[in-house]
C-alpha positions as CSV (number, residue, x, y, z in Angstrom):
1,X,109.1,-114.5,73.5
2,X,105.9,-112.8,72.6
3,X,103.6,-115.1,70.1
4,X,104.0,-112.4,67.3
5,X,107.8,-112.9,67.2
6,X,106.9,-116.8,65.9
7,X,104.5,-115.6,63.6
8,X,105.3,-116.0,59.8
9,X,103.4,-114.4,57.1
10,X,104.3,-116.1,54.1
11,X,104.6,-115.5,50.3
12,X,105.3,-118.8,48.3
13,X,107.8,-118.5,45.8
14,X,106.1,-117.7,42.4
15,X,104.4,-114.6,44.3
16,X,108.0,-113.5,45.5
17,X,109.4,-113.4,42.2
18,X,106.4,-111.6,40.7
19,X,106.8,-109.2,43.9
20,X,110.2,-108.4,42.9
21,X,109.6,-108.1,39.3
22,X,106.3,-105.5,40.2
23,X,109.1,-103.6,42.7
24,X,111.7,-103.1,39.9
25,X,108.7,-101.8,37.6
26,X,107.7,-99.8,40.1
27,X,110.8,-97.9,40.6
28,X,111.5,-97.7,37.0
29,X,108.3,-95.6,36.5
30,X,109.3,-93.3,39.3
31,X,112.7,-92.8,37.9
32,X,111.0,-91.3,34.6
33,X,110.3,-88.4,36.7
34,X,113.9,-88.1,37.6
35,X,116.8,-86.1,35.7
36,X,120.5,-85.7,36.4
37,X,119.7,-82.0,36.5
38,X,117.7,-83.0,39.8
39,X,121.1,-83.8,41.9
40,X,122.5,-80.6,40.7
41,X,119.8,-78.8,42.0
42,X,121.4,-79.5,45.4
43,X,123.3,-76.4,45.3
44,X,120.3,-74.5,45.3
45,X,119.0,-75.9,48.8
46,X,122.1,-77.4,50.8
47,X,120.4,-76.2,54.0
48,X,117.3,-77.9,53.5
49,X,119.1,-81.0,52.0
50,X,121.3,-81.1,55.3
51,X,118.0,-81.1,57.6
52,X,116.3,-83.6,55.3
53,X,119.1,-86.0,55.5
54,X,119.5,-85.5,59.3
55,X,116.0,-86.1,59.9
56,X,116.1,-89.2,57.9
57,X,119.0,-90.9,58.9
58,X,119.7,-89.7,62.5
59,X,116.3,-87.8,64.3
60,X,114.0,-90.4,62.8
61,X,115.9,-93.6,64.0
62,X,116.5,-91.7,67.6
63,X,112.9,-91.0,67.5
64,X,112.2,-94.5,66.7
65,X,114.1,-96.2,69.4
66,X,112.6,-93.7,72.0
67,X,109.3,-95.0,71.0
68,X,110.5,-98.7,71.4
69,X,111.6,-97.9,74.9
70,X,108.3,-96.0,75.8
71,X,105.8,-98.9,74.6
72,X,108.3,-101.9,74.8
73,X,106.8,-103.9,72.2
74,X,108.0,-107.2,71.1
75,X,110.9,-107.4,69.5
76,X,109.9,-108.2,66.1
77,X,107.7,-105.4,66.0
78,X,110.5,-103.2,67.4
79,X,112.8,-104.4,64.7
80,X,110.1,-103.7,62.0
81,X,109.8,-100.0,63.4
82,X,113.8,-99.6,62.9
83,X,113.4,-101.3,59.6
84,X,110.8,-98.7,58.5
85,X,112.8,-96.0,59.9
86,X,115.8,-96.7,57.4
87,X,113.5,-97.3,54.1
88,X,114.2,-94.3,51.7
89,X,111.3,-91.8,50.9
90,X,108.2,-93.4,49.5
91,X,107.3,-93.3,45.9
92,X,104.3,-91.1,46.5
93,X,106.4,-88.2,48.5
94,X,106.6,-85.9,45.1
95,X,103.1,-86.3,44.4
96,X,101.8,-85.1,47.8
97,X,104.4,-82.4,48.3
98,X,103.2,-81.1,44.6
99,X,99.5,-81.7,45.9
100,X,100.4,-79.6,49.4
101,X,101.6,-76.9,47.1
102,X,105.1,-77.2,48.9
103,X,108.8,-77.3,47.3
104,X,108.6,-79.9,44.7
105,X,112.0,-79.0,43.5
106,X,113.3,-79.7,47.0
107,X,111.5,-83.1,47.3
108,X,112.7,-84.4,43.9
109,X,116.6,-83.3,44.7
110,X,116.3,-85.1,48.3
111,X,113.9,-88.0,47.2
112,X,116.5,-89.0,44.5
113,X,119.6,-88.7,46.6
114,X,117.7,-90.8,49.3
115,X,116.8,-93.5,46.8
116,X,120.1,-94.1,45.1
117,X,121.9,-94.1,48.8
118,X,119.7,-96.8,50.0
119,X,121.6,-99.6,48.9
120,X,124.1,-98.7,51.5
121,X,122.0,-96.7,54.2
122,X,119.0,-98.8,54.7
123,X,121.1,-102.2,55.6
124,X,124.0,-100.5,57.2
125,X,121.5,-98.3,59.3
126,X,119.1,-101.3,60.2
127,X,122.0,-103.4,61.2
128,X,123.7,-100.3,63.5
129,X,120.3,-99.1,64.9
130,X,118.7,-102.5,65.8
131,X,121.3,-103.2,68.0
132,X,120.3,-101.2,70.2
133,X,116.9,-103.0,70.8
134,X,116.7,-104.7,74.0
135,X,116.8,-108.7,73.5
136,X,117.0,-108.7,70.2
137,X,120.5,-110.5,69.6
138,X,118.8,-113.8,69.6
139,X,116.3,-113.0,67.2
140,X,118.7,-111.4,64.8
141,X,121.4,-114.2,65.1
142,X,118.3,-116.8,63.8
143,X,118.5,-115.4,60.6
144,X,121.3,-115.1,58.0
145,X,121.4,-110.9,57.7
146,X,124.6,-109.8,55.3
147,X,125.0,-106.3,54.6
148,X,126.1,-107.2,51.2
149,X,123.1,-109.1,50.3
150,X,120.7,-107.0,51.5
151,X,122.7,-104.1,49.3
152,X,122.8,-106.5,46.3
153,X,119.1,-106.9,46.7
154,X,118.1,-103.1,46.9
155,X,120.8,-102.2,44.0
156,X,118.8,-104.8,41.6
157,X,115.2,-103.6,42.8
158,X,115.9,-100.0,43.0
159,X,119.3,-98.3,41.7
160,X,119.2,-100.4,38.4
161,X,115.6,-100.0,37.5
162,X,116.1,-96.2,38.4
163,X,119.0,-95.8,36.4
164,X,117.7,-97.5,33.8
165,X,114.7,-95.3,33.7
166,X,116.8,-92.0,34.0
167,X,118.6,-93.1,31.0
168,X,115.5,-93.4,28.9
169,X,114.3,-90.0,30.3
170,X,117.6,-88.4,29.0
171,X,117.7,-90.3,25.6
172,X,114.1,-90.1,24.7
173,X,112.4,-87.3,26.7
174,X,109.3,-86.9,24.3
175,X,108.5,-90.6,24.2
176,X,108.8,-90.6,27.8
177,X,106.5,-87.8,28.3
178,X,103.7,-89.7,26.7
179,X,104.0,-93.1,28.7
180,X,105.3,-91.9,31.7
181,X,101.6,-91.3,33.3
182,X,100.4,-95.1,32.1
183,X,103.5,-96.6,33.0
184,X,103.2,-95.4,36.5
185,X,99.2,-96.2,36.9
186,X,100.2,-99.5,35.8
187,X,103.2,-100.1,38.0
188,X,101.0,-99.0,41.3
189,X,98.3,-101.1,40.0
190,X,100.1,-104.3,39.5
191,X,102.3,-103.7,42.8
192,X,99.1,-103.0,45.4
193,X,97.4,-105.7,43.6
194,X,100.0,-108.3,44.4
195,X,100.0,-106.8,48.1
196,X,96.3,-107.1,48.4
197,X,96.2,-110.5,47.4
198,X,99.1,-111.7,49.4
199,X,97.5,-110.1,52.9
200,X,94.1,-111.8,51.9
201,X,95.9,-115.1,51.9
202,X,97.0,-114.3,55.4
203,X,94.0,-112.5,56.4
204,X,93.5,-114.3,59.5
205,X,96.9,-113.4,61.0
206,X,96.8,-109.9,59.9
207,X,93.1,-109.8,61.4
208,X,94.6,-111.0,64.9
209,X,97.3,-108.9,65.2
210,X,96.4,-105.3,63.4
211,X,95.0,-103.6,66.5
212,X,98.5,-104.5,68.2
213,X,100.6,-102.1,65.5
214,X,97.6,-99.5,65.2
215,X,98.5,-97.3,67.6
216,X,102.4,-97.8,67.2
217,X,102.2,-96.9,63.7
218,X,100.1,-94.2,64.1
219,X,102.6,-92.5,66.7
220,X,105.4,-93.6,65.0
221,X,104.0,-92.0,61.4
222,X,103.1,-88.8,63.2
223,X,106.6,-88.4,64.8
224,X,108.1,-88.6,61.4
225,X,105.7,-85.9,59.6
226,X,106.6,-84.0,63.0
227,X,110.3,-84.3,62.9
228,X,110.7,-83.3,59.5
229,X,108.5,-80.2,59.6
230,X,109.8,-79.3,63.2
231,X,113.7,-79.3,62.7
232,X,113.3,-77.5,59.4
233,X,111.2,-74.8,61.6
234,X,114.2,-75.0,64.2
235,X,116.3,-74.3,61.1
236,X,114.1,-71.4,59.8
237,X,113.5,-72.9,56.5
238,X,110.7,-71.2,54.4
239,X,107.3,-73.0,55.1
240,X,107.6,-74.4,51.5
241,X,110.8,-76.4,52.5
242,X,109.2,-77.5,55.9
243,X,106.2,-79.2,54.2
244,X,108.4,-80.9,52.0
245,X,110.6,-82.1,54.9
246,X,107.4,-83.5,56.5
247,X,106.8,-85.8,53.8
248,X,110.1,-86.8,53.0
249,X,110.7,-87.7,56.8
250,X,106.8,-89.1,56.8
251,X,106.3,-91.2,53.8
252,X,108.6,-94.1,53.3
253,X,109.3,-97.2,50.8
254,X,107.8,-99.6,53.0
255,X,107.1,-102.1,50.0
256,X,111.0,-102.3,50.0
257,X,111.0,-103.0,53.6
258,X,108.5,-105.7,53.3
259,X,110.7,-107.4,50.3
260,X,113.5,-107.6,52.6
261,X,111.6,-109.0,55.1
262,X,110.4,-111.8,53.5
263,X,113.8,-112.6,51.8
264,X,116.0,-112.1,54.9
265,X,113.5,-112.4,57.6
266,X,111.3,-115.2,56.5
267,X,108.2,-113.3,56.8
268,X,108.6,-112.3,60.5
269,X,105.2,-111.4,61.9
270,X,105.9,-108.7,63.6
271,X,108.3,-106.9,61.3
272,X,105.9,-107.6,58.2
273,X,102.6,-106.2,59.9
274,X,104.5,-103.0,61.1
275,X,105.6,-102.3,57.6
276,X,102.5,-103.6,55.6
277,X,100.6,-101.0,58.1
278,X,102.8,-98.6,57.6
279,X,102.7,-98.4,54.0
280,X,98.5,-98.0,53.9
281,X,98.7,-95.7,56.8
282,X,101.4,-93.1,56.2
283,X,99.3,-92.5,52.5
284,X,96.5,-91.6,54.7
285,X,97.7,-89.2,56.8
286,X,100.1,-87.9,54.2
287,X,97.0,-87.4,51.7
288,X,94.8,-85.9,54.7
289,X,97.8,-83.5,55.6
290,X,98.5,-82.4,51.9
291,X,94.9,-81.7,51.3
292,X,94.8,-79.8,54.5
293,X,97.6,-77.5,53.2
294,X,96.3,-77.3,50.0
295,X,93.0,-76.0,51.5
296,X,94.3,-72.5,52.2
297,X,96.7,-72.8,55.1
298,X,98.7,-69.7,54.7
299,X,102.4,-70.3,54.0
300,X,104.8,-67.8,55.4
């Protein structure tokens, strides 16, 4: 067993409670941008939504297993990669799609579907795909992993805050329009402050193994962005749709992944390092790609 498979990155109980509340507040802030009409908009983009869901739930997990086979990382790192692949689109996806001048309506619709389906898809997908990781059975059996428990956590931290935010948006649109920018800024500030404090508290372990996961996350993230864009091109979707699907595939809510790791895997080092670095790196590549497209790359 590799040393990283026995490493634990710990949150104390108080930090974990605050992190859970911050996650729920962050999802509530995201919901202030979502309306019921966003779900009905799927009829406008049926082909693009199909491609997006195929990338998210099939192509990217298969690509992840291919990387695991090629790089042969420690088991806990491989499990972290699979968990990231099953996390829903990131909270910054819609912003990046808008910034890149891509199809924001498609992004909002697909993001809403993926987030709401995460309570089932994320735990079920992880439990299914992780079985294909060689030598993972012993490690998986050492933890109490219940699909129902994972689903309940996701419902509490994502689905319920999302539904409350959508209800308030529908009931009090003028008020929500005024408070939304500040709520979203405060939510991001609180959440990332907690993560930074947690990383600093475990900085020795993080620094010791960061180089170990850097290349894996780099290739994994580029593959995600490329699979979204590439499959969209293969289906001959408009360029603006291709760009939107690149971000939907390449930006993941790894904050949710970290919460699941601390809740169900006792802060397992390899998993936590992959999820934590993914959460930073996909924003760097996402913003870089959005800036590149925004600065005049011709759309078709």
